[in-house]
Phi, psi and omega in degrees: 000136177246147179273143177294148180289135181276134178292144178282333182271135178289150177291322179223163177280127180237114180246028178067236182280353185262158176235155180282127177259336181200159173238134182238151182283345180210164177296322181299315179294318179300319179293325177295318178294316177303315180295323176299313180296318178297322178301326180269014173084015179260128176290122183216152176215178179236158178203164181291145173269132182268067181248137178281140179086350180224070187291343183269357182289147180230151176257147169258124189246141178223168174285147183307322182291346178257357188298316182295315179296320177299315178301314181299318179296317180294322177295316181292340185246018175237154180254000000 
């Protein structure tokens, strides 16, 4: 019996205990968004977005209990 070959690409994005609060087109933008959330007291970090066709995209990640507040802050600070 042979085992099927495992795909290198994940089926879904898995960030462990964190959830994506935003997607940015570059690492620089993701870090700016992360810093904005941190300024408002939200624990945030960045990670790669696993999107096909857009290898430079990054996610801004927060804990689930902070996701709604992060969304509100991002809405209030974007034009």
